[in-house]
C-alpha positions in Angstrom: -28.7 14.1 -64.0 -30.8 17.0 -62.6 -30.0 20.6 -63.5 -30.5 24.1 -62.1 -29.1 27.5 -62.9 -26.6 29.6 -61.0 -28.8 32.1 -59.2 -29.7 35.3 -61.1 -28.2 33.9 -64.3 -29.1 31.7 -67.2 -26.0 29.5 -66.6 -27.3 25.9 -66.5 -25.4 23.6 -64.0 -25.7 20.0 -62.9 -26.9 19.6 -59.3 -23.8 17.4 -58.8 -20.6 19.4 -59.2 -17.3 17.6 -59.7 -14.8 18.5 -57.0 -11.1 18.3 -57.9 -9.0 18.9 -54.8 -7.4 15.5 -54.7 -5.9 15.8 -58.2 -2.1 16.3 -58.0 -1.9 14.7 -54.6 -4.0 11.7 -54.0 -4.8 11.3 -57.7 -2.6 11.4 -60.7 -3.2 13.5 -63.9 -4.4 10.3 -65.7 -6.9 9.6 -62.9 -8.1 13.2 -63.0 -8.6 12.9 -66.7 -10.6 9.7 -66.2 -12.8 11.3 -63.6 -13.6 14.3 -65.9 -14.4 12.0 -68.8 -16.7 9.8 -66.6 -18.4 12.8 -65.0 -19.1 14.6 -68.2 -20.5 11.4 -69.8 -22.9 11.1 -66.8 -24.2 14.6 -67.3 -22.0 16.5 -64.8 -21.2 19.8 -66.5 -20.0 21.8 -63.5 -16.4 21.5 -62.3 -15.0 23.3 -59.2 -11.3 24.0 -58.6 -9.0 26.5 -56.9 -5.5 27.9 -57.2 -4.9 26.4 -53.7 -5.6 22.8 -54.8 -4.6 20.0 -54.2 -5.3 19.9 -50.5 -3.5 20.0 -48.2 -1.8 23.1 -49.7 1.9 22.9 -50.2 4.4 24.9 -52.1 5.5 21.8 -54.0 2.0 21.0 -55.3 0.6 24.6 -55.6 -2.0 24.9 -58.4 -1.3 21.4 -59.8 -5.1 20.7 -59.9 -5.7 23.6 -62.3 -2.8 22.5 -64.5 -4.4 19.0 -64.8 -7.8 20.5 -65.8 -6.1 22.7 -68.3 -4.2 19.8 -69.8 -7.5 17.9 -70.1 -9.1 20.9 -71.9 -6.2 21.0 -74.3 -6.4 17.2 -74.9 -10.2 16.9 -75.3 -11.4 20.4 -76.5 -14.2 20.1 -73.9 -14.0 23.6 -72.4 -17.3 24.7 -74.0 -19.0 21.7 -72.3 -18.0 22.7 -68.8 -19.2 25.4 -66.4 -15.9 26.1 -64.7 -15.4 27.6 -61.2 -12.1 28.5 -59.5 -11.0 30.5 -56.5 -8.4 32.9 -55.2 -6.7 31.8 -52.0 -7.2 34.0 -48.9 -4.6 34.9 -46.3 -3.6 32.0 -44.1 -0.6 30.2 -42.5 -0.7 27.6 -45.3 -1.0 30.1 -48.2 2.0 32.2 -47.5 3.8 30.5 -50.4 1.1 31.9 -52.8 0.8 35.6 -51.8 0.3 37.8 -48.8 -1.7 40.7 -50.2 -5.1 39.2 -49.8 -7.8 40.3 -52.2 -6.1 43.5 -53.3 -6.4 44.7 -56.9 -2.9 43.3 -57.6 -3.7 40.0 -56.0 -7.0 39.5 -57.8 -5.5 40.3 -61.2 -2.5 38.1 -60.6 -4.6 35.2 -59.4 -7.1 35.3 -62.2 -4.5 35.7 -65.0 -2.4 32.8 -63.6 -5.5 30.5 -63.2 -6.5 31.2 -66.8 -3.0 30.3 -68.0 -3.0 27.0 -66.0 -6.5 26.1 -67.0 -5.8 26.9 -70.7 -8.9 29.0 -71.1 -9.7 32.7 -71.6 -12.6 32.9 -69.1 -14.0 31.5 -65.9 -17.7 31.0 -65.4 -17.5 31.6 -61.7 -14.7 33.1 -59.6 -14.8 32.8 -55.8 -13.1 34.3 -52.8 -11.8 31.2 -51.0 -12.4 32.5 -47.4 -12.7 35.9 -45.6 -9.7 38.2 -45.1 -11.0 39.2 -41.7 -10.6 37.1 -38.6 -13.9 35.2 -38.1 -15.0 31.7 -37.1 -14.5 29.1 -39.9 -12.7 25.8 -40.3 -13.8 23.9 -37.3 -14.9 26.8 -35.0 -18.6 26.9 -34.1 -18.9 30.3 -32.4 -17.7 33.8 -33.3 -15.4 35.5 -30.8 -14.2 38.9 -31.7 -10.4 39.4 -32.0 -9.6 43.0 -31.0 -6.1 42.5 -32.6 -7.5 41.9 -36.1 -6.0 44.5 -38.4 -8.5 44.0 -41.1 -10.3 47.1 -42.5 -13.7 47.0 -44.3 -12.8 46.5 -48.0 -16.0 44.9 -49.4 -16.6 47.8 -51.8 -13.0 47.8 -53.0 -13.0 44.1 -53.7 -16.3 44.3 -55.7 -15.0 47.3 -57.6 -11.9 45.4 -58.6 -13.9 42.3 -59.5 -16.1 44.5 -61.6 -13.1 45.5 -63.8 -12.2 41.9 -64.3 -15.8 40.9 -65.2 -15.9 43.8 -67.7 -12.7 42.5 -69.2 -14.4 39.2 -70.0 -12.1 37.1 -67.9 -14.8 36.0 -65.4 -18.5 35.8 -65.9 -19.9 35.6 -62.3 -18.5 35.9 -58.7 -19.1 34.1 -55.5 -17.8 33.6 -52.0 -16.6 30.6 -50.0 -16.3 29.9 -46.2 -18.2 33.1 -45.6 -20.5 33.9 -42.7 -23.9 35.7 -42.7 -22.5 39.1 -41.9 -19.9 39.0 -44.7 -22.5 37.7 -47.2 -24.9 40.5 -46.5 -22.2 43.1 -46.6 -21.2 42.0 -50.1 -24.9 42.0 -51.2 -25.4 45.4 -49.7 -22.5 46.9 -51.5 -23.6 45.3 -54.8 -27.1 46.9 -54.5 -25.9 50.3 -53.4 -23.2 50.7 -56.0 -24.3 48.6 -59.0 -21.3 46.2 -58.5 -21.1 42.5 -59.3 -23.4 40.4 -57.1 -22.2 37.4 -55.3 -24.4 34.6 -56.7 -23.1 31.6 -54.8 -21.6 30.7 -51.4 -19.4 27.6 -51.2 -19.5 26.3 -47.6 -19.2 23.0 -45.9 -22.5 21.2 -45.5 -23.2 17.6 -44.6 -25.1 15.4 -42.1 -22.5 16.2 -39.4 -22.1 19.8 -40.3 -25.4 21.7 -40.8 -24.1 25.0 -39.5 -25.3 26.6 -42.7 -28.8 26.2 -41.5 -28.2 28.6 -38.6 -28.4 32.0 -40.4 -27.0 31.5 -43.9 -30.0 29.3 -45.0 -32.3 32.3 -44.5 -29.9 34.6 -46.3 -29.8 32.0 -49.2 -33.6 31.9 -49.4 -34.3 35.6 -49.1 -31.4 36.9 -51.1 -31.3 34.2 -53.7 -27.7 33.2 -53.2 -27.1 29.5 -53.9 -25.2 27.1 -51.7 -22.4 25.1 -53.4 -22.0 22.4 -50.7 -18.5 21.1 -50.2 -17.4 18.1 -48.0 -20.9 16.5 -48.2 -19.1 13.2 -47.3 -17.2 14.8 -44.4 -13.8 13.7 -45.8 -15.1 10.2 -46.4 -16.4 9.7 -42.9 -20.0 9.5 -44.2 -19.1 6.6 -46.4 -19.1 4.6 -43.1 -15.7 3.1 -43.8 -14.1 4.5 -40.7 -16.7 3.3 -38.3 -16.7 -0.1 -40.1 -12.9 -0.3 -39.9 -12.5 -0.8 -43.6 -10.7 2.4 -44.4 -7.5 2.2 -46.5 -4.2 3.5 -45.4 -4.3 6.2 -48.1 -7.8 7.4 -47.2 -8.0 11.1 -46.5 -8.3 11.2 -42.7 -5.4 8.7 -42.5 -3.3 10.8 -44.7 -4.3 14.2 -43.3 -5.1 13.7 -39.5 -5.3 17.5 -39.0 -8.9 17.3 -40.0 -9.7 15.8 -36.6 -13.1 17.3 -36.3 -14.4 14.6 -38.6 -13.2 11.8 -36.3 -14.2 13.3 -32.9 -16.1 11.2 -30.5 -19.3 13.1 -31.3 -18.8 12.8 -35.1 -18.2 9.0 -34.8 -21.3 8.5 -32.7 -23.5 10.5 -35.0 -22.0 8.6 -38.0 -22.9 5.3 -36.4 -26.5 6.4 -36.0 -26.8 7.7 -39.5 -25.3 4.4 -40.8 -28.0 2.5 -39.0 -30.7 4.7 -40.6 -29.2 4.1 -44.0 -28.9 0.3 -43.6 -32.4 0.0 -42.2 -33.7 1.7 -45.4 -31.6 -0.3 -47.8 -29.2 2.5 -48.7 -25.5 2.9 -48.2 -24.5 5.7 -45.9 -22.9 7.5 -48.8 -26.1 7.4 -50.8 -28.2 8.7 -48.0 -25.6 11.4 -47.0 -25.4 12.8 -50.6 -29.2 12.5 -51.2 -29.8 14.5 -48.1 -27.6 17.4 -49.4 -29.0 17.1 -52.9 -32.5 17.7 -51.7 -31.9 20.8 -49.6 -34.0 23.6 -51.0 -31.2 26.2 -50.7 -28.8 24.1 -52.6 -27.5 25.0 -56.1 -25.0 22.2 -56.5 -23.4 19.5 -54.4 -19.7 19.3 -54.8 -18.6 15.6 -54.8 -15.1 14.4 -54.8 -13.7 10.9 -55.2 -10.4 9.1 -55.5 -11.7 6.3 -57.7 -14.2 5.9 -60.5 -16.2 3.5 -58.3 -16.6 6.1 -55.7 -17.4 8.7 -58.3 -20.1 6.6 -59.8 -21.8 6.0 -56.5 -21.7 9.7 -55.7 -23.1 10.8 -59.0 -25.9 8.2 -58.8 -27.1 9.8 -55.5 -29.0 12.3 -57.6 -31.5 9.5 -58.4 -32.3 8.8 -54.7 -35.2 10.5 -52.8 -35.4 10.3 -49.0 -38.8 9.5 -47.4 -40.4 11.5 -44.7 -39.6 8.8 -42.2 -35.9 8.8 -43.1 -35.8 12.6 -42.8 -37.5 12.4 -39.4 -34.9 9.9 -38.3 -32.1 12.1 -39.6 -33.4 15.1 -37.8 -33.8 13.1 -34.6 -30.1 12.3 -34.6 -29.3 15.9 -35.5 -31.3 17.2 -32.5 -29.3 15.0 -30.1 -25.8 15.5 -31.7 -26.0 18.8 -33.6 -23.1 19.7 -35.9 -20.3 17.6 -34.4 -17.9 18.6 -37.2 -18.3 22.3 -37.9 
């Protein structure tokens, strides 16, 4: 395993992070336990979860992923071996069953306290805001179009002030953001600098061969402001395993179970995937290995969040840390990207 540190801290984390959003839906508790055992044994010390998980979010399965992780900590006593990250859910149509008061002081305290209880721990190493409260372009929308009906009012300072109280209480160590844009990221950093408030140290956004939107503006922010990318969906919901274009996908694979993530199976995404598959096979790699190695090697990456529904998948994903892509492979990848840029934003 290779390691780095969370930016501006001395917290050592593996460059492969164990994603958990299938536990409690596609995976049972026993399977989640097995994945955590295997990952920890292979040097993965960074686990990421959220109160929203498993995905897709439902009232019936709300927070089941955190409960599974908490039960594993209780069984194994491994809390001190894991850098643990979780998130508070933002406002959305599919989170109304959680709460409707966004990132207010009451919401933040309720969310943190409940996550700690479910996770059976007294602190979180990293606590993240799952997505912006304001109306902006995320989840499949490439371009920003202003919504004049958006009722959101600037509350960056208020959020950081309330997070500061929770940090000082010892319940969370560091804070981060997720599904943010360049403007929101810079506003958080600006407020931190001006008012000596907690600094957002990481940004958890989608990043893969078929979604390199992060490279538009956020990559520069990451470099210049030292805020690290925690890349999620590096396999694009399994599309970048190649199983869908090869026609060997199982009935219970993610896109078959959850067709609403249609951006991953669009005509452009499929064509790009076919081309990336050829590059991988021409260079004696699986598409999964090449896809994950590509993300692992990005200079703005802090950790690559990999998820799996089986130990076999998990092993292949973790082993990607040992693969380096040649200059010729990178040129071939960039050639496809120039012709079919970001087909699954």
